[in-house]
KOLLUM-197276 format. One record per atom (N, C-alpha, C, CB): residue number from 1; atom name; x, y, z. Coordinates in Angstrom, 1 decimal. Glycine has a CB too. Layout:
N
n=NUM&atom=CA&c1=X&c2=Y&c3=Z .
...
This chain:
66
n=1&atom=N&c1=163.0&c2=-25.0&c3=147.9 .
n=1&atom=CA&c1=162.8&c2=-24.6&c3=149.2 .
n=1&atom=C&c1=162.1&c2=-23.2&c3=149.3 .
n=1&atom=CB&c1=164.2&c2=-24.4&c3=149.9 .
n=2&atom=N&c1=162.4&c2=-22.3&c3=148.4 .
n=2&atom=CA&c1=161.7&c2=-21.0&c3=148.4 .
n=2&atom=C&c1=160.2&c2=-21.2&c3=148.1 .
n=2&atom=CB&c1=162.3&c2=-20.1&c3=147.3 .
n=3&atom=N&c1=159.8&c2=-22.1&c3=147.2 .
n=3&atom=CA&c1=158.4&c2=-22.3&c3=146.9 .
n=3&atom=C&c1=157.7&c2=-22.9&c3=148.1 .
n=3&atom=CB&c1=158.3&c2=-23.3&c3=145.7 .
n=4&atom=N&c1=158.3&c2=-23.7&c3=148.9 .
n=4&atom=CA&c1=157.7&c2=-24.3&c3=150.1 .
n=4&atom=C&c1=157.4&c2=-23.2&c3=151.1 .
n=4&atom=CB&c1=158.5&c2=-25.4&c3=150.7 .
n=5&atom=N&c1=158.4&c2=-22.3&c3=151.3 .
n=5&atom=CA&c1=158.3&c2=-21.2&c3=152.3 .
n=5&atom=C&c1=157.2&c2=-20.2&c3=151.8 .
n=5&atom=CB&c1=159.6&c2=-20.4&c3=152.5 .
n=6&atom=N&c1=157.1&c2=-19.9&c3=150.5 .
n=6&atom=CA&c1=156.1&c2=-19.0&c3=150.0 .
n=6&atom=C&c1=154.7&c2=-19.7&c3=150.1 .
n=6&atom=CB&c1=156.4&c2=-18.7&c3=148.5 .
n=7&atom=N&c1=154.6&c2=-21.0&c3=149.9 .
n=7&atom=CA&c1=153.4&c2=-21.7&c3=150.0 .
n=7&atom=C&c1=152.9&c2=-21.7&c3=151.5 .
n=7&atom=CB&c1=153.5&c2=-23.1&c3=149.6 .
n=8&atom=N&c1=153.8&c2=-21.9&c3=152.4 .
n=8&atom=CA&c1=153.4&c2=-21.8&c3=153.8 .
n=8&atom=C&c1=153.0&c2=-20.4&c3=154.2 .
n=8&atom=CB&c1=154.6&c2=-22.3&c3=154.7 .
n=9&atom=N&c1=153.6&c2=-19.4&c3=153.7 .
n=9&atom=CA&c1=153.3&c2=-18.0&c3=154.0 .
n=9&atom=C&c1=151.9&c2=-17.7&c3=153.4 .
n=9&atom=CB&c1=154.3&c2=-17.1&c3=153.4 .
n=10&atom=N&c1=151.6&c2=-18.1&c3=152.2 .
n=10&atom=CA&c1=150.3&c2=-17.9&c3=151.6 .
n=10&atom=C&c1=149.2&c2=-18.6&c3=152.4 .
n=10&atom=CB&c1=150.3&c2=-18.4&c3=150.1 .
n=11&atom=N&c1=149.4&c2=-19.8&c3=152.8 .
n=11&atom=CA&c1=148.5&c2=-20.6&c3=153.6 .
n=11&atom=C&c1=148.2&c2=-19.9&c3=154.9 .
n=11&atom=CB&c1=148.9&c2=-22.0&c3=153.8 .
n=12&atom=N&c1=149.3&c2=-19.4&c3=155.6 .
n=12&atom=CA&c1=149.1&c2=-18.7&c3=156.8 .
n=12&atom=C&c1=148.3&c2=-17.4&c3=156.7 .
n=12&atom=CB&c1=150.5&c2=-18.4&c3=157.5 .
n=13&atom=N&c1=148.5&c2=-16.7&c3=155.6 .
n=13&atom=CA&c1=147.8&c2=-15.5&c3=155.3 .
n=13&atom=C&c1=146.3&c2=-15.8&c3=155.1 .
n=13&atom=CB&c1=148.4&c2=-14.7&c3=154.1 .
n=14&atom=N&c1=146.0&c2=-16.8&c3=154.3 .
n=14&atom=CA&c1=144.6&c2=-17.2&c3=154.1 .
n=14&atom=C&c1=144.0&c2=-17.6&c3=155.4 .
n=14&atom=CB&c1=144.6&c2=-18.4&c3=153.1 .
n=15&atom=N&c1=144.7&c2=-18.4&c3=156.2 .
n=15&atom=CA&c1=144.1&c2=-18.8&c3=157.5 .
n=15&atom=C&c1=143.8&c2=-17.6&c3=158.4 .
n=15&atom=CB&c1=145.1&c2=-19.8&c3=158.2 .
n=16&atom=N&c1=144.7&c2=-16.6&c3=158.5 .
n=16&atom=CA&c1=144.5&c2=-15.4&c3=159.3 .
n=16&atom=C&c1=143.4&c2=-14.6&c3=158.7 .
n=16&atom=CB&c1=145.8&c2=-14.6&c3=159.3 .
n=17&atom=N&c1=143.3&c2=-14.5&c3=157.4 .
n=17&atom=CA&c1=142.2&c2=-13.7&c3=156.8 .
n=17&atom=C&c1=140.8&c2=-14.4&c3=157.1 .
n=17&atom=CB&c1=142.4&c2=-13.6&c3=155.3 .
n=18&atom=N&c1=140.8&c2=-15.7&c3=157.0 .
n=18&atom=CA&c1=139.6&c2=-16.4&c3=157.3 .
n=18&atom=C&c1=139.2&c2=-16.3&c3=158.7 .
n=18&atom=CB&c1=139.7&c2=-17.9&c3=156.9 .
n=19&atom=N&c1=140.1&c2=-16.4&c3=159.6 .
n=19&atom=CA&c1=139.8&c2=-16.3&c3=161.1 .
n=19&atom=C&c1=139.3&c2=-14.9&c3=161.4 .
n=19&atom=CB&c1=141.1&c2=-16.6&c3=161.9 .
n=20&atom=N&c1=139.9&c2=-13.9&c3=160.8 .
n=20&atom=CA&c1=139.5&c2=-12.5&c3=161.0 .
n=20&atom=C&c1=138.0&c2=-12.3&c3=160.5 .
n=20&atom=CB&c1=140.4&c2=-11.5&c3=160.4 .
n=21&atom=N&c1=137.7&c2=-12.8&c3=159.3 .
n=21&atom=CA&c1=136.4&c2=-12.7&c3=158.8 .
n=21&atom=C&c1=135.3&c2=-13.4&c3=159.6 .
n=21&atom=CB&c1=136.3&c2=-13.2&c3=157.4 .
n=22&atom=N&c1=135.7&c2=-14.6&c3=160.1 .
n=22&atom=CA&c1=134.7&c2=-15.3&c3=161.0 .
n=22&atom=C&c1=134.5&c2=-14.5&c3=162.3 .
n=22&atom=CB&c1=135.3&c2=-16.7&c3=161.3 .
n=23&atom=N&c1=135.6&c2=-14.0&c3=162.9 .
n=23&atom=CA&c1=135.4&c2=-13.2&c3=164.1 .
n=23&atom=C&c1=134.6&c2=-11.9&c3=163.8 .
n=23&atom=CB&c1=136.8&c2=-12.7&c3=164.6 .
n=24&atom=N&c1=134.7&c2=-11.3&c3=162.7 .
n=24&atom=CA&c1=133.9&c2=-10.1&c3=162.4 .
n=24&atom=C&c1=132.5&c2=-10.4&c3=162.2 .
n=24&atom=CB&c1=134.5&c2=-9.4&c3=161.2 .
n=25&atom=N&c1=132.2&c2=-11.6&c3=161.6 .
n=25&atom=CA&c1=130.8&c2=-11.9&c3=161.4 .
n=25&atom=C&c1=130.0&c2=-12.4&c3=162.6 .
n=25&atom=CB&c1=130.7&c2=-13.1&c3=160.3 .
n=26&atom=N&c1=130.8&c2=-12.7&c3=163.7 .
n=26&atom=CA&c1=130.1&c2=-13.1&c3=164.9 .
n=26&atom=C&c1=129.8&c2=-11.9&c3=165.8 .
n=26&atom=CB&c1=131.0&c2=-14.1&c3=165.7 .
n=27&atom=N&c1=130.2&c2=-10.7&c3=165.5 .
n=27&atom=CA&c1=129.9&c2=-9.6&c3=166.3 .
n=27&atom=C&c1=128.5&c2=-9.2&c3=166.1 .
n=27&atom=CB&c1=130.8&c2=-8.4&c3=165.9 .
n=28&atom=N&c1=127.9&c2=-8.7&c3=167.2 .
n=28&atom=CA&c1=126.5&c2=-8.2&c3=167.2 .
n=28&atom=C&c1=126.4&c2=-7.0&c3=166.3 .
n=28&atom=CB&c1=125.9&c2=-8.0&c3=168.6 .
n=29&atom=N&c1=125.3&c2=-6.9&c3=165.5 .
n=29&atom=CA&c1=125.0&c2=-5.8&c3=164.7 .
n=29&atom=C&c1=124.0&c2=-4.9&c3=165.4 .
n=29&atom=CB&c1=124.6&c2=-6.2&c3=163.3 .
n=30&atom=N&c1=124.3&c2=-3.7&c3=165.6 .
n=30&atom=CA&c1=123.3&c2=-2.8&c3=166.3 .
n=30&atom=C&c1=122.6&c2=-2.0&c3=165.2 .
n=30&atom=CB&c1=124.1&c2=-1.8&c3=167.3 .
n=31&atom=N&c1=121.3&c2=-2.1&c3=165.1 .
n=31&atom=CA&c1=120.5&c2=-1.3&c3=164.1 .
n=31&atom=C&c1=119.9&c2=-0.1&c3=164.8 .
n=31&atom=CB&c1=119.4&c2=-2.2&c3=163.6 .
n=32&atom=N&c1=119.9&c2=1.0&c3=164.0 .
n=32&atom=CA&c1=119.3&c2=2.2&c3=164.5 .
n=32&atom=C&c1=117.8&c2=2.1&c3=164.5 .
n=32&atom=CB&c1=119.7&c2=3.4&c3=163.5 .
n=33&atom=N&c1=117.2&c2=3.0&c3=165.2 .
n=33&atom=CA&c1=115.7&c2=3.0&c3=165.3 .
n=33&atom=C&c1=115.1&c2=3.1&c3=163.9 .
n=33&atom=CB&c1=115.2&c2=4.2&c3=166.2 .
n=34&atom=N&c1=115.6&c2=3.9&c3=163.1 .
n=34&atom=CA&c1=115.1&c2=4.0&c3=161.7 .
n=34&atom=C&c1=115.2&c2=2.7&c3=161.0 .
n=34&atom=CB&c1=115.9&c2=5.1&c3=160.9 .
n=35&atom=N&c1=116.3&c2=2.0&c3=161.1 .
n=35&atom=CA&c1=116.4&c2=0.7&c3=160.4 .
n=35&atom=C&c1=115.4&c2=-0.3&c3=161.0 .
n=35&atom=CB&c1=117.9&c2=0.2&c3=160.6 .
n=36&atom=N&c1=115.2&c2=-0.3&c3=162.3 .
n=36&atom=CA&c1=114.3&c2=-1.2&c3=162.9 .
n=36&atom=C&c1=112.8&c2=-0.9&c3=162.5 .
n=36&atom=CB&c1=114.4&c2=-1.1&c3=164.5 .
n=37&atom=N&c1=112.5&c2=0.4&c3=162.4 .
n=37&atom=CA&c1=111.2&c2=0.8&c3=161.9 .
n=37&atom=C&c1=111.0&c2=0.4&c3=160.4 .
n=37&atom=CB&c1=111.0&c2=2.4&c3=162.0 .
n=38&atom=N&c1=112.0&c2=0.5&c3=159.6 .
n=38&atom=CA&c1=111.9&c2=0.1&c3=158.2 .
n=38&atom=C&c1=111.7&c2=-1.5&c3=158.2 .
n=38&atom=CB&c1=113.2&c2=0.5&c3=157.4 .
n=39&atom=N&c1=112.4&c2=-2.2&c3=159.0 .
n=39&atom=CA&c1=112.3&c2=-3.6&c3=159.0 .
n=39&atom=C&c1=110.9&c2=-4.0&c3=159.5 .
n=39&atom=CB&c1=113.4&c2=-4.2&c3=160.0 .
n=40&atom=N&c1=110.4&c2=-3.4&c3=160.5 .
n=40&atom=CA&c1=109.0&c2=-3.6&c3=160.9 .
n=40&atom=C&c1=108.0&c2=-3.3&c3=159.8 .
n=40&atom=CB&c1=108.7&c2=-2.8&c3=162.2 .
n=41&atom=N&c1=108.2&c2=-2.3&c3=159.1 .
n=41&atom=CA&c1=107.3&c2=-1.9&c3=158.0 .
n=41&atom=C&c1=107.3&c2=-2.9&c3=156.9 .
n=41&atom=CB&c1=107.6&c2=-0.5&c3=157.5 .
n=42&atom=N&c1=108.5&c2=-3.4&c3=156.6 .
n=42&atom=CA&c1=108.6&c2=-4.4&c3=155.5 .
n=42&atom=C&c1=108.0&c2=-5.8&c3=156.0 .
n=42&atom=CB&c1=110.1&c2=-4.7&c3=155.2 .
n=43&atom=N&c1=108.1&c2=-6.1&c3=157.3 .
n=43&atom=CA&c1=107.6&c2=-7.3&c3=157.8 .
n=43&atom=C&c1=106.1&c2=-7.3&c3=157.9 .
n=43&atom=CB&c1=108.2&c2=-7.6&c3=159.1 .
n=44&atom=N&c1=105.5&c2=-6.1&c3=158.1 .
n=44&atom=CA&c1=104.0&c2=-6.0&c3=158.3 .
n=44&atom=C&c1=103.2&c2=-6.2&c3=157.0 .
n=44&atom=CB&c1=103.7&c2=-4.7&c3=158.9 .
n=45&atom=N&c1=103.8&c2=-6.2&c3=155.9 .
n=45&atom=CA&c1=103.1&c2=-6.4&c3=154.6 .
n=45&atom=C&c1=102.4&c2=-5.2&c3=154.2 .
n=45&atom=CB&c1=102.2&c2=-7.6&c3=154.8 .
n=46&atom=N&c1=101.3&c2=-5.4&c3=153.4 .
n=46&atom=CA&c1=100.6&c2=-4.3&c3=152.8 .
n=46&atom=C&c1=99.3&c2=-4.0&c3=153.5 .
n=46&atom=CB&c1=100.3&c2=-4.6&c3=151.4 .
n=47&atom=N&c1=99.0&c2=-4.6&c3=154.7 .
n=47&atom=CA&c1=97.7&c2=-4.4&c3=155.4 .
n=47&atom=C&c1=97.7&c2=-3.2&c3=156.2 .
n=47&atom=CB&c1=97.5&c2=-5.6&c3=156.2 .
n=48&atom=N&c1=98.7&c2=-2.4&c3=156.3 .
n=48&atom=CA&c1=98.7&c2=-1.2&c3=157.1 .
n=48&atom=C&c1=99.1&c2=-1.6&c3=158.5 .
n=48&atom=CB&c1=97.3&c2=-0.6&c3=157.1 .
n=49&atom=N&c1=99.1&c2=-0.6&c3=159.4 .
n=49&atom=CA&c1=99.5&c2=-0.9&c3=160.8 .
n=49&atom=C&c1=100.0&c2=0.4&c3=161.4 .
n=49&atom=CB&c1=100.6&c2=-1.9&c3=160.8 .
n=50&atom=N&c1=100.5&c2=0.2&c3=162.6 .
n=50&atom=CA&c1=101.0&c2=1.3&c3=163.4 .
n=50&atom=C&c1=102.5&c2=1.4&c3=163.4 .
n=50&atom=CB&c1=100.5&c2=1.2&c3=164.9 .
n=51&atom=N&c1=103.0&c2=2.6&c3=163.1 .
n=51&atom=CA&c1=104.4&c2=2.8&c3=163.1 .
n=51&atom=C&c1=104.7&c2=3.6&c3=164.4 .
n=51&atom=CB&c1=104.9&c2=3.6&c3=161.9 .
n=52&atom=N&c1=105.6&c2=3.0&c3=165.2 .
n=52&atom=CA&c1=106.0&c2=3.6&c3=166.5 .
n=52&atom=C&c1=107.4&c2=4.2&c3=166.4 .
n=52&atom=CB&c1=105.9&c2=2.6&c3=167.7 .
n=53&atom=N&c1=107.5&c2=5.4&c3=166.8 .
n=53&atom=CA&c1=108.8&c2=6.1&c3=166.7 .
n=53&atom=C&c1=109.5&c2=6.1&c3=168.0 .
n=53&atom=CB&c1=108.6&c2=7.5&c3=166.2 .
n=54&atom=N&c1=110.8&c2=6.3&c3=168.0 .
n=54&atom=CA&c1=111.6&c2=6.2&c3=169.3 .
n=54&atom=C&c1=111.2&c2=7.3&c3=170.3 .
n=54&atom=CB&c1=113.0&c2=6.3&c3=169.0 .
n=55&atom=N&c1=110.6&c2=8.4&c3=169.8 .
n=55&atom=CA&c1=110.2&c2=9.5&c3=170.7 .
n=55&atom=C&c1=108.9&c2=9.2&c3=171.4 .
n=55&atom=CB&c1=110.2&c2=10.8&c3=170.0 .
n=56&atom=N&c1=108.3&c2=8.1&c3=171.2 .
n=56&atom=CA&c1=107.0&c2=7.7&c3=171.8 .
n=56&atom=C&c1=105.8&c2=8.0&c3=171.0 .
n=56&atom=CB&c1=106.9&c2=8.5&c3=173.1 .
n=57&atom=N&c1=105.9&c2=8.7&c3=169.9 .
n=57&atom=CA&c1=104.7&c2=8.9&c3=169.0 .
n=57&atom=C&c1=104.5&c2=7.8&c3=168.1 .
n=57&atom=CB&c1=104.9&c2=10.2&c3=168.3 .
n=58&atom=N&c1=103.3&c2=7.7&c3=167.5 .
n=58&atom=CA&c1=103.0&c2=6.7&c3=166.6 .
n=58&atom=C&c1=102.1&c2=7.2&c3=165.5 .
n=58&atom=CB&c1=102.4&c2=5.4&c3=167.3 .
n=59&atom=N&c1=102.1&c2=6.5&c3=164.4 .
n=59&atom=CA&c1=101.3&c2=6.9&c3=163.2 .
n=59&atom=C&c1=100.6&c2=5.6&c3=162.7 .
n=59&atom=CB&c1=102.2&c2=7.5&c3=162.1 .
n=60&atom=N&c1=99.3&c2=5.7&c3=162.4 .
n=60&atom=CA&c1=98.6&c2=4.6&c3=161.8 .
n=60&atom=C&c1=98.6&c2=4.7&c3=160.3 .
n=60&atom=CB&c1=97.2&c2=4.5&c3=162.4 .
n=61&atom=N&c1=98.9&c2=3.6&c3=159.6 .
n=61&atom=CA&c1=98.9&c2=3.6&c3=158.1 .
n=61&atom=C&c1=97.9&c2=2.6&c3=157.7 .
n=61&atom=CB&c1=100.4&c2=3.2&c3=157.6 .
n=62&atom=N&c1=96.9&c2=3.0&c3=156.9 .
n=62&atom=CA&c1=95.9&c2=2.0&c3=156.5 .
n=62&atom=C&c1=96.0&c2=1.7&c3=155.0 .
n=62&atom=CB&c1=94.5&c2=2.6&c3=156.9 .
n=63&atom=N&c1=95.5&c2=0.6&c3=154.7 .
n=63&atom=CA&c1=95.4&c2=0.2&c3=153.3 .
n=63&atom=C&c1=96.7&c2=-0.2&c3=152.6 .
n=63&atom=CB&c1=94.8&c2=1.4&c3=152.5 .
n=64&atom=N&c1=96.6&c2=-0.3&c3=151.3 .
n=64&atom=CA&c1=97.8&c2=-0.7&c3=150.6 .
n=64&atom=C&c1=98.7&c2=0.4&c3=150.2 .
n=64&atom=CB&c1=97.4&c2=-1.5&c3=149.3 .
n=65&atom=N&c1=99.9&c2=0.1&c3=150.0 .
n=65&atom=CA&c1=100.9&c2=1.1&c3=149.4 .
n=65&atom=C&c1=100.8&c2=1.2&c3=147.9 .
n=65&atom=CB&c1=102.4&c2=0.8&c3=149.9 .
n=66&atom=N&c1=100.5&c2=2.3&c3=147.4 .
n=66&atom=CA&c1=100.4&c2=2.4&c3=145.9 .
n=66&atom=C&c1=101.4&c2=3.4&c3=145.4 .
n=66&atom=CB&c1=99.0&c2=2.8&c3=145.5 .
């Protein structure tokens, strides 16, 4: 009888933990301006481009990164 109660308790704990993890993974992730700029730079490849900052300024980067 004790093994059955312990088994049910363990299964309930696993179910609660799984539910909590799923709920946390569905929340929106907010990225900072710096993280978004880094993501844009990685996505643009090696061809250069314009980096726009949150204060309205921008910088042109040309050529390959060496």
